[in-house]
C-alpha positions in Angstrom: -8.5 4.8 8.2 -5.2 4.7 6.4 -5.7 4.8 2.6 -3.1 2.2 2.0 -4.6 -0.2 4.5 -8.0 0.4 2.9 -6.5 -0.3 -0.5 -5.0 -3.6 0.7 -8.3 -4.6 2.3 -10.2 -3.7 -0.9 -7.9 -5.9 -2.9 -7.9 -8.7 -0.3 -4.1 -8.5 0.1 -2.6 -8.9 3.5 0.6 -7.1 4.7 2.0 -10.6 5.3 1.5 -11.5 1.6 3.3 -8.2 0.5 6.1 -9.0 2.9 6.5 -12.6 1.8 6.3 -11.9 -1.9 8.6 -8.8 -2.0 10.9 -9.0 1.0 9.9 -5.6 2.3 10.3 -5.4 6.0 7.3 -6.0 8.3 8.2 -2.8 10.2 8.1 -0.7 7.0 4.7 -2.1 6.1 3.4 -1.4 9.7 4.6 2.2 9.5 3.1 2.6 6.0 -0.4 1.3 7.1 -0.4 3.1 10.5 -3.4 5.2 11.4 -2.8 8.8 10.4 -0.1 8.1 7.8 -0.9 10.3 4.9 -0.7 9.2 1.2 1.9 12.0 0.6 4.2 10.3 3.1 4.2 6.9 1.4 7.5 5.8 -0.2 8.3 4.5 -3.6 9.6 1.3 -1.9 6.2 0.6 -0.3 4.2 1.5 -3.4 6.5 -0.7 -5.5 6.1 -3.7 -3.2 2.3 -3.4 -3.2 2.3 -3.0 -7.0 4.5 -6.1 -7.4 2.2 -8.1 -5.2 -0.9 -7.0 -7.2 0.8 -7.4 -10.6 0.5 -3.7 -11.3 2.9 -0.8 -11.9 3.6 1.6 -9.0 1.9 4.3 -11.1 -1.3 2.3 -11.3 -1.2 1.7 -7.5 -0.7 5.4 -6.9 -3.5 6.4 -9.2 -5.8 3.9 -7.4 -4.7 5.3 -4.0 -5.4 8.9 -5.1 -8.9 7.9 -6.4 -9.6 5.9 -3.2 -8.4 8.8 -1.0 -11.0 11.1 -2.6 -13.9 8.9 -1.7 -13.0 8.0 1.9 
């Protein structure tokens, strides 16, 4: 499973909510959460949008994703 999608699921955040709250495109989110997309390939734009939705900093989200990637 894609680590970003797993992270969104874990935090009970939908791609739709990220899109609505930040204006990031649906296509960008779809590509970011596609099966096989590696964490190293995620963009600052995507991480910033997820962070804004969760009320966190992009650095916190990245730290969370790195930790999650180690256990899945």
